[in-house]
C-alpha positions in Angstrom: -40.9 -171.2 9.6 -37.9 -168.9 7.8 -34.2 -169.0 7.2 -32.2 -166.6 9.3 -28.9 -165.4 8.5 -27.0 -163.2 11.5 -24.4 -161.8 10.2 -22.7 -160.2 13.8 -19.1 -160.3 14.7 -19.9 -160.4 18.7 -20.2 -164.0 19.4 -22.3 -163.2 23.1 -24.8 -161.0 20.5 -24.5 -163.7 17.9 -25.1 -166.8 20.3 -28.2 -165.2 22.3 -30.2 -164.0 19.1 -29.5 -167.5 17.6 -31.0 -169.2 20.6 -33.9 -167.0 20.7 -34.6 -167.4 16.8 -33.8 -171.3 17.3 -36.9 -171.0 19.8 -39.0 -169.6 17.2 -38.6 -172.2 15.0 -36.5 -170.7 12.5 -33.3 -172.3 10.6 -30.3 -169.9 11.5 -27.4 -169.6 9.8 -24.6 -166.8 11.5 -21.5 -165.6 9.8 -18.9 -163.6 12.4 -17.9 -161.3 9.2 -18.9 -159.1 6.2 -17.5 -161.4 3.5 -18.8 -164.7 5.1 -22.1 -163.1 5.3 -22.0 -162.1 1.8 -20.9 -165.6 0.9 -23.6 -167.4 3.3 -26.1 -165.1 1.8 -25.6 -165.8 -1.5 -24.9 -169.8 -1.1 -28.2 -170.1 1.2 -30.8 -167.9 0.0 -32.0 -166.9 3.3 -35.4 -165.2 3.7 -34.2 -162.8 6.1 -30.7 -161.0 7.3 -29.9 -159.7 10.6 -27.0 -157.7 9.5 -24.5 -155.9 12.4 -23.2 -152.7 11.0 -20.1 -152.6 11.7 -18.1 -155.6 11.0 -14.1 -157.2 10.3 -13.2 -157.5 6.7 -16.3 -156.0 5.0 -18.7 -153.7 7.1 -22.6 -154.0 7.0 -22.9 -151.1 4.5 -21.2 -153.1 1.9 -22.5 -156.2 2.7 -25.8 -154.8 2.2 -25.2 -152.8 -0.9 -23.6 -155.7 -2.5 -27.0 -157.8 -2.0 -29.6 -155.0 -3.2 -27.7 -155.1 -6.0 -29.0 -158.8 -6.8 -31.7 -159.3 -4.5 -34.7 -157.7 -2.5 -34.1 -160.4 0.7 -35.4 -158.4 3.6 -32.0 -156.4 5.9 -32.8 -156.0 9.5 -29.5 -153.8 10.5 -27.7 -153.9 13.8 -25.8 -151.0 15.1 -24.7 -149.1 18.1 -25.2 -146.0 16.5 -28.3 -144.2 17.4 -28.1 -141.0 14.8 -30.9 -140.0 12.4 -28.3 -139.9 10.0 -27.0 -142.9 10.6 -30.8 -144.5 9.8 -31.1 -142.6 7.2 -28.1 -144.4 5.9 -28.9 -147.7 6.7 -32.1 -147.2 4.9 -30.4 -145.5 1.8 -28.3 -148.7 1.1 -31.5 -150.8 1.8 -32.3 -151.9 5.0 -35.7 -152.5 5.8 -35.8 -151.8 9.4 -33.4 -151.1 11.9 -32.4 -151.9 15.5 -29.8 -150.3 18.1 -28.1 -151.3 20.3 -28.5 -152.8 23.6 -31.5 -154.4 22.6 -33.6 -157.1 24.0 -33.6 -160.6 21.9 -37.3 -160.6 22.3 -37.6 -157.2 20.2 -35.2 -158.4 17.7 -37.5 -161.8 17.4 -40.6 -159.6 16.9 -38.9 -157.1 14.3 -37.6 -160.2 12.6 -41.6 -161.6 12.8 -43.1 -158.1 11.4 -40.4 -158.0 8.4 -41.4 -161.4 7.4 -45.0 -160.6 7.5 -45.0 -157.6 5.6 -42.6 -159.6 3.1 -45.2 -162.3 2.5 -48.3 -159.8 2.4 -45.5 -157.9 -0.6 -45.3 -161.3 -2.4 -49.2 -161.9 -2.4 -50.1 -158.3 -3.5 -47.6 -159.0 -6.3 -49.5 -161.9 -7.4 -52.7 -159.7 -7.8 -51.4 -156.2 -8.7 -50.6 -155.1 -12.2 -50.7 -151.9 -14.1 -48.6 -148.8 -12.9 -49.5 -145.4 -10.8 -48.5 -142.0 -11.5 -47.7 -139.1 -9.9 -46.2 -136.4 -12.1 -43.4 -137.5 -13.7 -43.1 -140.4 -11.2 -44.1 -143.8 -11.9 -45.0 -146.7 -10.3 -44.5 -150.0 -11.8 -46.6 -152.6 -9.5 -46.0 -155.9 -11.7 -42.5 -155.1 -11.8 -41.9 -153.4 -8.6 -40.1 -150.2 -9.6 -40.0 -146.9 -9.8 -39.0 -144.1 -12.0 -39.1 -140.0 -12.2 -38.7 -138.7 -16.0 -35.9 -140.9 -17.7 -34.3 -142.0 -14.2 -34.8 -145.3 -12.6 -35.5 -144.6 -8.2 -33.7 -147.8 -6.9 -36.4 -148.0 -3.6 -36.1 -150.5 -1.1 -39.1 -152.7 0.0 -40.5 -150.6 2.4 -39.6 -147.2 0.4 -41.9 -148.7 -2.4 -44.8 -150.3 -0.2 -45.1 -146.8 1.1 -45.2 -144.7 -2.2 -47.5 -147.6 -3.6 -49.9 -146.2 -0.9 -49.4 -142.9 -1.2 -49.6 -142.8 -4.6 -53.1 -145.5 -4.4 -54.8 -142.3 -3.2 -52.8 -139.4 -4.0 -53.9 -136.1 -2.2 -55.2 -137.7 0.6 -53.6 -137.2 4.0 -52.4 -140.3 5.7 -51.4 -140.5 9.2 -48.6 -141.6 11.3 -51.0 -144.7 12.4 -52.5 -145.4 9.1 -48.9 -145.8 7.3 -48.1 -148.0 10.3 -51.3 -149.9 10.4 -51.5 -149.9 6.3 -48.0 -150.0 5.3 -46.0 -151.8 7.8 -48.9 -153.9 9.1 -50.8 -154.4 12.2 -47.9 -155.6 13.9 -45.2 -153.5 13.3 -43.9 -152.5 16.8 -41.9 -149.1 15.4 -42.3 -145.8 16.6 -43.7 -142.9 14.5 -39.8 -141.6 14.1 -38.8 -145.1 12.1 -41.8 -143.9 9.9 -40.1 -140.3 9.0 -37.4 -141.7 8.4 -38.4 -143.9 5.9 -40.7 -141.5 4.3 -37.3 -139.2 4.6 -35.2 -141.0 2.4 -38.0 -142.1 0.1 -38.6 -138.1 -0.6 -34.7 -137.7 -1.0 -34.3 -140.3 -3.4 -37.3 -138.3 -5.2 -36.3 -135.2 -5.2 -32.8 -136.1 -6.4 -34.3 -137.8 -9.6 -37.3 -135.0 -10.1 -35.0 -131.6 -10.5 -36.0 -131.2 -6.4 -39.6 -130.8 -7.0 -41.2 -132.5 -4.2 -43.4 -134.6 -4.4 -44.0 -136.3 -0.7 -45.6 -133.3 1.3 -45.6 -133.3 5.2 -49.1 -132.1 6.6 -47.6 -130.4 10.5 -49.1 -132.3 13.1 -50.8 -134.9 10.8 -48.9 -136.6 8.3 -48.0 -137.1 4.8 -49.8 -137.1 1.3 -48.4 -137.2 -2.5 -49.3 -134.7 -4.9 -47.0 -133.1 -8.3 -48.4 -129.7 -7.4 
Protein backbone atom coordinates (compact mmCIF):
# COMPACT_ATOMS: atom_id res chain seq x y z
CA UNK A 1 0.00 0.00 0.00
CA UNK A 2 0.99 3.67 -0.01
CA UNK A 3 2.76 6.01 2.36
CA UNK A 4 0.25 8.79 3.10
CA UNK A 5 1.04 12.08 4.84
CA UNK A 6 -1.87 13.89 6.54
CA UNK A 7 -1.20 17.58 7.25
CA UNK A 8 -4.17 18.75 9.32
CA UNK A 9 -4.29 20.95 12.43
CA UNK A 10 -7.62 19.66 13.77
CA UNK A 11 -6.75 16.62 15.93
CA UNK A 12 -10.18 14.99 15.57
CA UNK A 13 -10.14 15.19 11.76
CA UNK A 14 -6.50 14.10 11.60
CA UNK A 15 -7.08 11.05 13.79
CA UNK A 16 -10.34 10.05 12.08
CA UNK A 17 -8.76 10.08 8.62
CA UNK A 18 -5.65 8.33 9.96
CA UNK A 19 -7.75 5.47 11.36
CA UNK A 20 -9.60 4.95 8.07
CA UNK A 21 -6.40 5.02 6.03
CA UNK A 22 -4.70 2.67 8.48
CA UNK A 23 -7.56 0.21 8.01
CA UNK A 24 -6.86 0.30 4.28
CA UNK A 25 -3.33 -0.85 5.00
CA UNK A 26 -1.57 2.44 4.28
CA UNK A 27 1.52 3.61 6.12
CA UNK A 28 0.19 6.87 7.61
CA UNK A 29 2.29 9.86 8.68
CA UNK A 30 0.81 12.99 10.27
CA UNK A 31 1.72 16.61 10.90
CA UNK A 32 -0.32 19.28 12.66
CA UNK A 33 1.07 22.40 10.99
CA UNK A 34 2.48 23.48 7.66
CA UNK A 35 6.11 23.75 8.74
CA UNK A 36 6.17 20.21 10.10
CA UNK A 37 4.20 18.97 7.12
CA UNK A 38 6.75 20.33 4.67
CA UNK A 39 9.61 18.88 6.71
CA UNK A 40 8.02 15.42 6.92
CA UNK A 41 7.22 15.48 3.19
CA UNK A 42 10.86 16.19 2.38
CA UNK A 43 12.27 13.65 4.84
CA UNK A 44 9.83 10.77 4.26
CA UNK A 45 8.94 11.15 0.54
CA UNK A 46 5.27 10.06 0.88
CA UNK A 47 3.36 8.64 -2.07
CA UNK A 48 0.50 11.12 -1.55
CA UNK A 49 -0.24 14.09 0.71
CA UNK A 50 -3.59 15.04 2.24
CA UNK A 51 -3.14 18.76 2.90
CA UNK A 52 -5.42 21.12 4.81
CA UNK A 53 -5.58 24.58 3.24
CA UNK A 54 -5.77 26.57 6.49
CA UNK A 55 -2.80 25.65 8.70
CA UNK A 56 -0.89 27.41 11.49
CA UNK A 57 2.70 28.48 10.94
CA UNK A 58 2.67 27.96 7.18
CA UNK A 59 -0.61 27.59 5.33
CA UNK A 60 -1.45 24.89 2.84
CA UNK A 61 -0.98 27.19 -0.15
CA UNK A 62 2.65 27.81 0.74
CA UNK A 63 3.26 24.14 1.51
CA UNK A 64 1.76 23.08 -1.82
CA UNK A 65 3.70 25.69 -3.76
CA UNK A 66 6.98 24.71 -2.08
CA UNK A 67 6.43 21.02 -2.80
CA UNK A 68 5.50 21.66 -6.42
CA UNK A 69 8.83 23.38 -6.90
CA UNK A 70 10.66 20.17 -6.07
CA UNK A 71 8.28 17.21 -6.46
CA UNK A 72 5.27 15.92 -8.39
CA UNK A 73 3.91 14.01 -5.38
CA UNK A 74 0.09 13.83 -5.62
CA UNK A 75 -1.59 16.37 -3.32
CA UNK A 76 -5.23 16.30 -2.21
CA UNK A 77 -6.41 19.56 -0.64
CA UNK A 78 -8.80 19.65 2.32
CA UNK A 79 -10.70 22.86 2.98
CA UNK A 80 -13.89 24.36 4.34
CA UNK A 81 -13.85 26.95 1.55
CA UNK A 82 -16.31 25.95 -1.16
CA UNK A 83 -16.23 28.79 -3.69
CA UNK A 84 -15.12 27.97 -7.23
CA UNK A 85 -12.34 30.54 -6.95
CA UNK A 86 -10.92 28.65 -3.98
CA UNK A 87 -10.85 25.42 -5.95
CA UNK A 88 -9.20 27.16 -8.90
CA UNK A 89 -6.57 28.57 -6.58
CA UNK A 90 -5.87 25.11 -5.18
CA UNK A 91 -5.46 23.61 -8.65
CA UNK A 92 -3.30 26.54 -9.77
CA UNK A 93 -0.97 25.82 -6.86
CA UNK A 94 -0.66 22.20 -7.99
CA UNK A 95 -3.29 20.22 -6.12
CA UNK A 96 -4.48 17.03 -7.85
CA UNK A 97 -7.84 16.90 -6.11
CA UNK A 98 -9.91 19.02 -3.74
CA UNK A 99 -12.21 17.84 -0.93
CA UNK A 100 -14.46 20.26 0.94
CA UNK A 101 -15.37 19.96 4.60
CA UNK A 102 -17.41 18.45 6.09
CA UNK A 103 -16.60 15.18 4.36
CA UNK A 104 -16.99 11.47 4.87
CA UNK A 105 -13.76 9.62 5.77
CA UNK A 106 -14.82 7.01 3.22
CA UNK A 107 -14.86 9.73 0.55
CA UNK A 108 -11.30 10.70 1.48
CA UNK A 109 -10.16 7.08 1.26
CA UNK A 110 -11.86 6.68 -2.13
CA UNK A 111 -10.33 9.89 -3.49
CA UNK A 112 -6.87 8.88 -2.32
CA UNK A 113 -7.29 5.46 -3.92
CA UNK A 114 -8.32 7.09 -7.21
CA UNK A 115 -5.44 9.60 -7.21
CA UNK A 116 -2.90 6.87 -6.41
CA UNK A 117 -4.18 4.69 -9.26
CA UNK A 118 -3.99 7.60 -11.67
CA UNK A 119 -0.43 8.33 -10.54
CA UNK A 120 0.52 4.68 -11.11
CA UNK A 121 -0.95 4.79 -14.61
CA UNK A 122 0.99 7.98 -15.29
CA UNK A 123 4.25 6.26 -14.36
CA UNK A 124 3.43 3.34 -16.64
CA UNK A 125 2.58 5.71 -19.48
CA UNK A 126 5.83 7.60 -18.88
CA UNK A 127 7.78 4.42 -19.52
CA UNK A 128 5.96 3.79 -22.81
CA UNK A 129 5.64 7.28 -24.20
CA UNK A 130 8.20 9.17 -26.21
CA UNK A 131 8.09 12.17 -28.46
CA UNK A 132 6.22 15.43 -28.56
CA UNK A 133 2.69 16.59 -29.26
CA UNK A 134 1.97 20.05 -30.65
CA UNK A 135 -1.07 22.30 -30.88
CA UNK A 136 -0.02 25.49 -32.63
CA UNK A 137 2.66 27.08 -30.45
CA UNK A 138 1.97 24.68 -27.55
CA UNK A 139 4.33 21.70 -27.25
CA UNK A 140 3.79 18.75 -24.93
CA UNK A 141 6.95 16.74 -24.20
CA UNK A 142 5.76 13.28 -23.18
CA UNK A 143 9.14 12.01 -22.01
CA UNK A 144 9.99 14.97 -19.78
CA UNK A 145 6.36 15.68 -18.87
CA UNK A 146 6.78 19.35 -19.68
CA UNK A 147 4.71 21.91 -21.59
CA UNK A 148 5.95 24.98 -23.46
CA UNK A 149 4.04 27.70 -25.24
CA UNK A 150 6.28 29.58 -27.65
CA UNK A 151 9.37 30.24 -25.56
CA UNK A 152 7.55 30.11 -22.21
CA UNK A 153 7.34 27.15 -19.85
CA UNK A 154 3.82 26.27 -18.70
CA UNK A 155 3.73 24.87 -15.18
CA UNK A 156 1.03 22.19 -15.13
CA UNK A 157 -0.12 19.89 -12.38
CA UNK A 158 -0.07 16.13 -13.07
CA UNK A 159 -3.83 16.25 -13.67
CA UNK A 160 -3.54 19.18 -16.08
CA UNK A 161 -0.73 17.47 -17.97
CA UNK A 162 -2.86 14.35 -18.29
CA UNK A 163 -5.77 16.40 -19.62
CA UNK A 164 -3.65 18.28 -22.14
CA UNK A 165 -2.06 15.04 -23.37
CA UNK A 166 -5.50 13.51 -23.87
CA UNK A 167 -6.67 16.51 -25.89
CA UNK A 168 -3.45 16.90 -27.87
CA UNK A 169 -3.39 13.29 -29.03
CA UNK A 170 -6.64 13.91 -30.92
CA UNK A 171 -6.80 17.62 -31.81
CA UNK A 172 -10.20 18.72 -33.00
CA UNK A 173 -12.01 15.84 -31.32
CA UNK A 174 -14.74 16.82 -28.88
CA UNK A 175 -14.44 15.00 -25.56
CA UNK A 176 -17.48 14.78 -23.30
CA UNK A 177 -17.03 15.15 -19.56
CA UNK A 178 -17.75 11.44 -19.11
CA UNK A 179 -15.01 10.58 -21.63
CA UNK A 180 -12.58 12.89 -19.82
CA UNK A 181 -13.40 11.27 -16.49
CA UNK A 182 -12.94 7.81 -18.00
CA UNK A 183 -9.75 8.45 -19.97
CA UNK A 184 -7.93 11.14 -17.99
CA UNK A 185 -9.13 10.52 -14.46
CA UNK A 186 -9.83 6.80 -14.58
CA UNK A 187 -12.89 4.60 -14.22
CA UNK A 188 -12.65 4.80 -10.43
CA UNK A 189 -12.76 8.59 -10.26
CA UNK A 190 -15.68 9.66 -8.12
CA UNK A 191 -15.57 13.38 -8.77
CA UNK A 192 -18.32 15.47 -10.32
CA UNK A 193 -18.56 16.98 -13.80
CA UNK A 194 -17.90 20.39 -12.23
CA UNK A 195 -14.49 19.21 -11.02
CA UNK A 196 -13.56 18.45 -14.62
CA UNK A 197 -14.63 21.98 -15.58
CA UNK A 198 -12.43 23.48 -12.88
CA UNK A 199 -9.36 21.52 -14.02
CA UNK A 200 -9.99 22.50 -17.64
CA UNK A 201 -10.50 26.16 -16.70
CA UNK A 202 -7.23 26.22 -14.78
CA UNK A 203 -5.32 24.64 -17.67
CA UNK A 204 -6.93 26.96 -20.20
CA UNK A 205 -5.95 30.08 -18.24
CA UNK A 206 -2.32 28.93 -17.97
CA UNK A 207 -2.09 28.29 -21.71
CA UNK A 208 -3.70 31.60 -22.64
CA UNK A 209 -1.44 33.51 -20.24
CA UNK A 210 1.62 32.27 -22.16
CA UNK A 211 0.08 32.31 -25.63
CA UNK A 212 -0.91 35.96 -26.01
CA UNK A 213 -4.46 35.22 -24.91
CA UNK A 214 -5.09 32.87 -27.82
CA UNK A 215 -7.61 30.18 -26.94
CA UNK A 216 -6.42 26.59 -27.38
CA UNK A 217 -9.06 24.72 -25.38
CA UNK A 218 -12.55 25.37 -26.70
CA UNK A 219 -15.85 24.68 -24.98
CA UNK A 220 -18.45 22.91 -27.09
CA UNK A 221 -21.55 23.95 -25.19
CA UNK A 222 -23.73 21.11 -24.03
CA UNK A 223 -21.12 18.54 -25.08
CA UNK A 224 -17.60 19.01 -23.73
CA UNK A 225 -14.19 20.29 -24.84
CA UNK A 226 -11.78 20.14 -27.76
CA UNK A 227 -8.36 21.62 -28.56
CA UNK A 228 -7.43 23.51 -31.71
CA UNK A 229 -5.05 26.32 -32.66
CA UNK A 230 -7.72 28.02 -34.77
